[in-house]
N, C-alpha and C positions, 0 to 999 in steps of 0.2 A: 511763566505758566507752561506746563508740559503740553505736548501734542494731544495725549489722551484727554486731558482736561478740556482743551478747546473742542475736541470732537464731542465730548459728552454735553457741553453747553450748547453746541450747535444742534445736537440731537434733541435736547430739551426744548430749545426754541422752536424747532420744527414741529415737535409734537404738540406744543401749545398752539402754534399756528394752524395745524391741521384740525385740532379740536374746535377752534374758533370758526373754521371754515364749514364744518359739518354740523355743529351744534349751535342752533340759534332758535329763538322762540317764535320767529315770524313764519307764518304759513303763506307762501307766495301764491296767492289766489289770483285768477284772471280778473280783469276789470270788465264791467258791463256798463252800458249806457245809463240804465236807471240807477245803478250803484254810484256811478260818477256824479250824477245830479244830486243824489241824497248826501253823498260824502262831502260835496262842495258846500252845501248848506250847513252841515254839521261841523265842518272844519271852521267855517266862518264864525259860527256861534262859539265854538271852543276857544278860538284865538281871541275873540272879543272878550270872553269871560276871563281870560288869563290876565287882562289888564286890571281886573279887580284886585289882584294881589298887590299891585303898586298902591292902590287906594288903601288897602288894608294896612300895608306897611306905614303909610303916611298917618293913618288914624292911630296906629299903635304908638308911633313916635310922639304924636300930639298928646295922647293920653299920658304917656310916661313923663314927658316934659311938664305937663300941667300938674301932675301929681307930685313929682319930686322937686320941681323948681318953684312952682307957684303954690304948692300945697292945696290944689283944687282937684279932688277926685271927681269922676263923672261916671255914673252908672250908664248913662246914655251912650257915651263913647265905648264903654266895654261891650255893650250889646251891639252897637254898630260893627265892632270888630268881628264878632262871631257870626253875625248875620251875613256880612259881606264875604267872610271866609267860607261860610257854608254855601252861599250862592255860587261863588267861584268854583268850588270843588264839585258841586252837584252838576253845574252846566258843563264841566269839563269831562264828565264820565263818558258821555257818548263819543267825544273826540278820541279818547284813548282806545275805544273799540274800533273806530274808523282806521286809526294808524297802527292798530295791533300792538300797542305799547302798554296794555294793562298787564298786571302782574300774573305770571304763570308759574306754578310750581309743578314741573313736569319733567320726568326722566324717560318717558316712553314715547310720547307724541313726537318729540323733535327728532327721534331716530327712525321714524317710519317714512315710507314713501309719501309723495305728495297726495296721491289718491287716497291712501289710508288716512292721512291727516284730514282730507276732505270729508271722508265718511264720519270721522270722529266729530268734526265741526258740525256736520249736518245733524247728527244725533244730539249733540249738546245744545245747539240752537233751537231745534224743534221741540225736543222733549224736556229740556231743562231751563234754558235761559228765557225763552219767550213765555212759557207758562208762568214762570216765577214773576216776570215783569207784569204780565196782565193781571195776575192776582194782586200784586202790590199796588198797581194803579187803581184797581177796583176798591181797595181799602183807603188809598190816599185821597182820592177825589172827594168822597163824602167827609173825610176828616178835615180837608181844607174848606169845604163848603160850610160845615158846621162852625168852624172857626170864624169864617166871614159873617155868617148869620148872627152870631152873638157879638160881633165886633171885638174879637179877642185882642187884648193888649198884654203888655208885659206885666208880670206880677210885681215887679219892682216899682215903687212910687214914681221914680223919675225915668222909667224905662221907655222903650219904643212902643208906639201904638201899632195897630195893623199887623199883628202877629200872623194873621192869615196869609200875608204875602209870601212869607218863607215857606209855609205849608203848601201853597200852590206851586212854588218853585220845585219842591220835592216831587210833586206829581208830574210837573213839566219835565224835570230831569229824567224820570223813568220813561216818560213818553218818548223823549229823544233817544234814549237807549234802545227802545223798541225800533225806532227808525233805523238806528245804526245796525241792529241785529238783523233786520229785514234786508238791509243793504248787503251785509256780509253773507246772508243766506243766499241771495241772488248770485253772489260770486261763487259760492260753493256749488250751487246747482249748475252754474256755467262750467265749472271744472268737471263735475261728475256726469252731467247729462247734456251739456252743450246748450243749455237754455237758461237765461237769455244768452244771445250770441255774444261771446267775448269780443272785445274791441282792442285795438292797438292803442298803447299809451306812450306818451313822450316823457322820458325821465328828465331829471334836472340837467344832465350832461348832454341833452339833445339826442340821445340815442333812441332808436325806435325799437319797441318791443313788439314782437309778432303776436297775434291773437293765439291763445292756447287752443 
């Protein structure tokens, strides 16, 4: 390999590294005491719900073995699969907002200053996300109550009873996202206005981060 080739590859690696340093989807917001309390509870719920995926995997294996090895299909097992998968996914939505790992399709936000990102977050939370969530919950709660009042069950003859449970989980999941959005809003206001007061946090490597 010639020297120019080595130089070009080193330059390419450096440019990729620089891009990774400056372009990331996380907005480094300060932590506040109320947000820390809310995030702790939501993280516990999200991590607990993640164990449902192991249960889902076990049910799927059980259903496949029963169908193809013992020739015994089960509508009940099929419905248990998608009920548990739906619950695990729904209860994990708030957790993704807490850790800021939800999907972003953004080519402008990540290039802006932290305060500019904060103003965008403030607008999005107050005028887009929270109104949408409140409207959704307003529709979902009566939807779940109606299902409970008529004791809705699966339309399949051998399906699951108590279909209203999943519908209440949908409303609960959106309520948890509201809590996560309020927690993030408090971080944004701490960044932009200094209220609530930012607090120091300890990272995993025991380094102290000063209040913003």
